[in-house]
C-alpha positions in Angstrom: -38.2 -6.2 19.5 -37.6 -5.3 15.9 -35.4 -7.9 14.1 -33.4 -7.7 10.9 -34.6 -9.6 7.9 -31.1 -10.1 6.7 -29.4 -13.4 7.5 -26.1 -13.5 9.3 -23.3 -14.4 6.9 -19.9 -15.6 7.8 -16.8 -13.4 7.4 -15.5 -15.7 4.7 -18.8 -15.6 2.8 -18.9 -11.8 3.1 -15.4 -11.4 1.7 -16.2 -13.8 -1.2 -19.3 -11.7 -2.1 -17.2 -8.5 -2.0 -14.5 -9.9 -4.3 -17.1 -11.0 -6.8 -18.6 -7.5 -7.0 -15.5 -5.4 -6.9 -13.5 -5.0 -10.1 -10.2 -3.6 -11.2 -10.3 0.1 -12.1 -9.4 1.2 -15.6 -5.7 1.6 -16.6 -4.1 5.0 -16.7 -0.6 6.3 -17.4 0.8 8.4 -14.6 4.1 10.2 -13.9 6.5 8.4 -11.6 6.0 10.7 -8.6 2.3 9.8 -8.6 2.8 6.0 -9.1 4.1 5.1 -5.6 2.1 2.3 -4.2 0.1 1.6 -7.4 0.3 -1.6 -9.4 1.5 -2.0 -12.9 -1.1 -2.8 -15.5 1.4 -4.2 -18.0 4.9 -5.7 -18.2 7.8 -3.2 -18.6 10.7 -4.1 -20.9 14.0 -2.3 -21.0 14.2 0.1 -24.0 18.0 0.0 -23.8 20.9 -1.7 -22.0 21.9 -0.6 -18.6 24.6 0.6 -18.4 24.6 1.9 -22.0 28.4 2.1 -22.0 31.3 0.4 -20.2 31.6 2.2 -16.9 34.0 2.4 -14.0 33.0 0.6 -10.8 35.4 2.7 -8.7 37.4 5.9 -8.4 40.8 5.0 -9.8 42.9 4.7 -12.9 41.9 3.3 -16.3 44.7 1.4 -17.9 45.8 -1.6 -20.0 46.1 -4.8 -17.9 48.8 -6.1 -20.3 51.2 -3.4 -19.1 51.6 -5.1 -15.8 52.7 -3.3 -12.7 55.2 -0.9 -14.4 54.6 2.9 -13.9 52.3 4.6 -16.4 52.2 8.2 -17.5 49.1 10.0 -16.4 47.6 11.7 -19.5 44.3 13.2 -18.2 41.1 12.4 -16.4 37.7 11.1 -17.2 34.8 12.2 -15.1 31.2 11.0 -15.1 28.8 12.7 -17.3 30.8 13.2 -20.5 33.3 11.5 -22.8 36.8 12.9 -22.8 38.8 12.7 -26.0 41.5 10.5 -24.5 43.0 7.2 -25.6 45.0 4.9 -23.3 48.0 3.8 -25.2 50.7 1.3 -23.8 52.4 2.9 -20.8 49.7 5.5 -20.1 46.7 5.8 -17.8 43.7 8.1 -17.1 42.3 9.1 -13.8 38.6 8.1 -13.7 35.7 8.4 -11.3 32.9 6.0 -10.4 30.3 5.7 -13.2 32.5 7.4 -15.8 32.9 5.9 -19.3 36.0 3.8 -19.9 38.4 5.6 -22.2 39.3 4.1 -25.5 42.2 1.6 -25.2 41.7 0.9 -21.5 40.5 -2.5 -20.4 40.8 -2.3 -16.6 40.4 0.1 -13.7 42.6 0.0 -10.6 41.2 1.5 -7.4 42.9 4.7 -6.3 43.8 3.1 -3.0 45.7 0.3 -4.9 48.0 2.5 -6.9 50.6 5.2 -6.2 50.7 8.5 -8.0 53.9 10.5 -8.0 55.3 13.2 -10.4 52.8 12.3 -13.1 53.4 8.6 -12.9 50.9 6.0 -11.6 52.2 2.6 -10.4 49.8 -0.2 -9.4 50.6 -1.9 -6.2 52.5 -5.2 -6.7 49.9 -7.3 -5.0 47.1 -5.9 -7.2 46.0 -8.6 -9.7 45.6 -7.1 -13.2 43.3 -8.6 -15.8 40.9 -7.3 -18.5 37.5 -6.3 -17.1 38.9 -5.4 -13.6 36.8 -2.6 -12.1 34.6 -2.3 -15.2 30.8 -2.6 -15.5 30.2 -3.9 -19.0 27.3 -2.7 -21.3 24.1 -4.5 -20.3 25.6 -6.0 -17.2 22.7 -4.7 -15.1 19.9 -4.9 -17.7 20.0 -6.0 -21.3 17.8 -4.4 -24.0 14.4 -6.1 -24.1 14.7 -7.7 -20.6 11.4 -7.7 -18.6 12.3 -5.6 -15.7 8.9 -5.3 -14.0 5.8 -7.5 -14.3 2.2 -6.6 -14.5 0.6 -6.7 -11.1 3.8 -5.6 -9.3 3.5 -2.9 -6.7 5.6 0.2 -7.5 7.8 1.0 -4.5 10.9 3.2 -4.3 13.1 0.6 -5.9 10.7 -0.1 -8.8 10.3 3.7 -9.5 14.1 4.1 -9.5 14.4 1.1 -11.9 12.0 2.8 -14.3 13.8 6.2 -14.0 17.2 4.5 -14.6 15.9 3.3 -18.0 14.6 6.8 -18.9 11.0 5.9 -18.4 9.1 8.8 -16.8 5.5 7.4 -16.8 4.0 4.0 -15.9 0.8 2.2 -16.9 -1.1 1.5 -13.6 -4.5 0.9 -12.2 -5.5 4.3 -10.8 -6.4 5.0 -7.2 -10.0 4.6 -6.4 -11.8 7.7 -5.2 -13.5 6.6 -2.0 -16.3 8.8 -0.7 -16.9 8.9 3.0 -19.9 10.3 4.9 -21.3 9.9 8.5 -25.0 9.9 9.3 -26.8 11.2 12.3 -28.4 14.4 13.9 -26.2 13.9 17.0 -22.9 14.4 15.1 -20.9 17.6 15.2 -17.6 18.6 13.6 -14.6 18.7 16.0 -13.8 22.2 17.1 -17.4 23.3 17.6 -19.1 23.5 21.0 -21.3 20.5 21.8 -25.0 21.0 22.5 -27.2 18.7 24.6 -27.1 15.1 23.3 -24.4 15.8 20.7 -21.1 14.1 20.1 -18.2 14.7 17.8 -17.9 12.8 14.5 -14.8 10.7 14.9 -15.7 8.1 12.3 -15.3 10.3 9.2 -11.7 11.4 10.1 -10.8 7.9 11.0 -12.2 6.4 7.8 -10.7 9.1 5.6 -7.3 8.4 7.1 -7.8 4.6 6.7 -8.7 5.2 3.0 -5.3 6.8 2.5 -3.5 4.0 4.3 -5.3 1.5 2.1 -4.1 3.3 -1.1 -7.3 5.1 -2.0 -8.0 8.7 -2.7 -10.3 10.0 0.0 -13.4 12.2 -0.8 -15.0 13.9 2.3 -18.8 14.0 1.8 -19.4 15.4 5.3 -22.1 14.7 7.8 -25.6 13.7 6.6 -28.5 14.6 8.9 -31.5 12.3 9.6 -33.8 14.5 7.5 -36.0 13.8 4.4 -34.0 14.0 1.2 -30.5 14.5 2.8 -29.5 10.8 2.6 -30.7 10.6 -1.0 -28.8 13.7 -2.0 -25.6 12.5 -0.4 -25.9 9.1 -2.1 -26.4 10.7 -5.5 -23.4 13.0 -5.0 -21.2 10.1 -3.9 -22.4 7.8 -6.8 -21.4 10.6 -9.3 -18.0 11.4 -7.8 -16.6 8.3 -6.2 -15.7 4.8 -7.3 -16.6 3.4 -3.9 -18.7 4.7 -1.0 -18.2 4.2 2.7 -20.8 5.4 5.2 -21.0 5.1 9.0 -24.2 4.8 11.1 -27.8 4.3 10.1 -27.6 0.5 9.6 -28.9 -0.9 12.8 -32.6 -1.3 13.8 -33.5 2.2 15.1 -36.4 4.2 13.8 -34.0 6.6 12.0 -31.7 3.9 10.6 -32.9 4.5 7.0 -29.8 3.6 5.0 -30.4 -0.1 4.5 -34.0 0.3 3.0 -32.7 3.0 0.7 -29.8 0.8 -0.6 -32.3 -2.0 -1.2 -34.6 0.3 -3.1 -31.8 1.8 -5.3 -29.7 -1.2 -5.9 -28.8 -4.7 -4.5 -27.9 -5.4 -0.9 -25.6 -8.4 -1.0 -25.5 -8.8 2.8 -26.9 -6.9 5.7 -25.4 -8.6 8.7 -22.1 -10.4 9.4 -21.4 -12.9 12.1 -18.6 -10.9 13.6 -17.7 -9.0 16.8 -17.6 -6.1 16.6 -19.5 -5.0 13.5 -22.5 -7.2 13.1 -24.8 -4.7 11.2 -22.2 -4.2 8.4 -23.9 -3.9 5.1 -22.6 -4.3 1.5 -24.5 -3.2 -1.6 -23.9 -2.2 -5.2 -25.8 0.7 -6.8 -25.8 2.0 -10.3 -23.4 4.8 -11.1 -24.9 8.3 -11.6 -24.0 11.4 -13.6 -23.4 14.9 -12.2 -27.1 15.6 -12.6 -28.0 12.6 -10.3 -29.5 10.5 -13.0 -28.5 6.9 -13.4 -25.8 6.6 -16.0 -25.9 3.2 -17.8 -22.3 3.7 -19.0 -21.0 3.8 -15.5 -20.1 0.6 -13.6 -22.0 -0.3 -10.4 -20.6 1.4 -7.3 -19.8 -0.7 -4.3 -21.1 0.7 -1.0 -20.1 -0.3 2.5 -22.5 0.9 5.2 -20.5 0.5 8.4 -21.9 0.5 11.9 -21.9 3.8 13.8 -19.9 2.7 16.8 -16.3 3.9 16.3 -14.5 0.6 16.8 -17.0 -1.4 14.8 -16.6 1.1 12.0 -12.8 0.9 12.0 -12.5 -2.9 12.4 -15.0 -3.6 9.6 -13.2 -1.1 7.4 -9.9 -3.0 7.9 -11.5 -6.4 7.4 -13.8 -5.7 4.4 -13.3 -2.2 2.8 -9.5 -2.3 2.7 -9.5 -5.6 0.6 -12.0 -4.0 -1.8 -9.8 -0.9 -2.3 -6.7 -3.1 -2.8 -8.6 -5.2 -5.2 -9.5 -2.1 -7.3 -5.8 -1.2 -7.2 -4.8 -4.6 -8.7 -3.0 -6.0 -5.6 -2.9 -9.8 -5.5 -2.7 -9.8 -1.7 -5.7 -7.8 -0.5 -6.1 -8.9 3.1 -4.2 -7.8 6.2 -1.0 -9.8 6.7 -1.2 -12.5 9.3 1.1 -14.0 11.9 0.6 -16.5 14.7 1.0 -15.1 18.2 1.2 -16.5 21.7 -1.4 -15.2 24.1 0.1 -13.2 27.0 -3.1 -13.5 29.0 -6.3 -15.4 29.0 -9.2 -14.3 26.6 -12.9 -14.9 27.0 -14.5 -16.5 23.9 -17.9 -15.5 22.5 -20.3 -18.4 21.9 -22.3 -16.5 19.3 -19.7 -14.7 17.1 -16.0 -14.8 16.3 -14.2 -11.8 17.7 -11.5 -9.6 16.3 -9.9 -8.4 19.5 -7.5 -5.4 19.4 -4.1 -6.3 20.8 -0.6 -5.0 21.1 2.3 -7.2 20.2 5.8 -7.6 21.8 8.7 -9.8 20.9 9.7 -12.6 23.3 12.7 -14.5 21.9 11.5 -16.1 18.7 7.7 -15.4 19.1 5.2 -12.6 19.2 3.1 -12.2 22.4 -0.4 -10.7 22.1 -1.9 -8.6 24.9 -5.3 -7.0 25.0 -5.7 -3.2 24.7 -8.3 -3.3 27.4 -12.1 -3.0 27.3 -13.3 -4.0 23.8 -16.6 -2.0 23.9 -17.4 -1.0 20.4 -17.8 2.6 21.4 -14.3 2.7 23.0 -12.0 4.0 20.3 -9.1 3.9 22.8 -9.0 0.1 22.4 -7.9 0.6 18.7 -5.5 3.4 19.5 -2.0 1.9 19.6 -3.2 -1.5 18.6 -0.8 -3.6 16.5 -3.2 -6.2 15.3 -6.6 -7.9 15.5 -6.4 -11.2 17.4 -8.7 -13.7 15.7 -10.8 -15.5 18.4 -13.0 -18.3 17.2 -16.8 -18.5 18.1 -16.8 -20.9 21.1 -17.6 -21.3 24.8 -15.0 -20.9 27.5 -11.7 -19.1 28.0 -8.5 -19.3 26.0 -5.6 -19.6 28.5 -2.4 -17.6 28.4 0.2 -19.5 26.2 -2.3 -20.6 23.6 -1.5 -19.6 20.0 -3.9 -17.8 17.7 -3.7 -15.8 14.4 -3.3 -12.0 14.5 -4.0 -9.8 11.6 -1.4 -7.0 11.4 -2.8 -3.5 11.1 -1.5 -1.0 8.6 1.2 1.3 10.0 2.0 -0.8 13.1 5.5 -1.0 14.5 6.9 -3.8 12.4 6.3 -1.8 9.1 9.7 -1.2 7.4 
């Protein structure tokens, strides 16, 4: 039997090699709608106070607290969005809405529910305490000018984008999304929707991986299906190295006669590892190749491009993406936490251990009082994509002999988009 010349590396060693070779992408300034999920490349300080004027916290009446609970004459109204030319003198009041500027002379706002208005007079309820500052949001009470409101490395979610917008900031300095090129290899592959011929199968890996790129925060680039023909693989690699920040391929990394990708990667660049001690996904390969220009020639000004050559079996391809490619994409984005989130779950059934490789077993999770219970998704054959469909996580099973009994506890890596999100 043919045997690989690449040593088996551990999952931990493989991840360490990837982190050493993958760098942050350059900083860009983008409009807020395009910044969701990206990480800030610099601290953001408030250019002004928030609120920039004393504002009403409620709908009610702006008045002088020193006037007590005596009736006041209503002299007008102050709505949000402009400044009315009104002055609250002793014995007068102004109707006001939430967020509106406090009129000159007023130092308190009484809620509309805690005052009576009749025949042009407003009387605060006797039980309503009156004091300066009541119902008023002072200048800078939310944010003072110069305050650091967001820190470099922080992920921009809805609240963070709203914070920037509230300060009048419409663009943010961020690490841009990596363009991730994806192609599948093999003569047997066909696009979904076309009639299958003898010995052909539909390419499920590319749609799966392109969707996973989006989930990880990258910008997907579909490079199609590459046939096992002279020159095709080289042309696809050249195109990907010119257009993408990172390349992901599936197939062509095992030990078959037509598995030509590994030798090409070794010839064009550096293969950092060619096998990982993992189940599924043992043939996973990681390399770096010089960047190329649009003409296909090596461009010394370009950084080296990371390339992940994933196994062709659908489950192996998806699992290795989640464990190895996703952290690389998140590293490029500037995230501090790049791996899948982890919990400890109780096994709801027994699990067979593998004496040769640690296994990442697809499971569903259910809540049972104060714990998570993990259940297998069924047959874990690396060709059975159904075992990944509906999976909530990857149960981490150590390399060992024997069977883990129900009730044992083990780590589970939570998959993107599973039911606990949000």
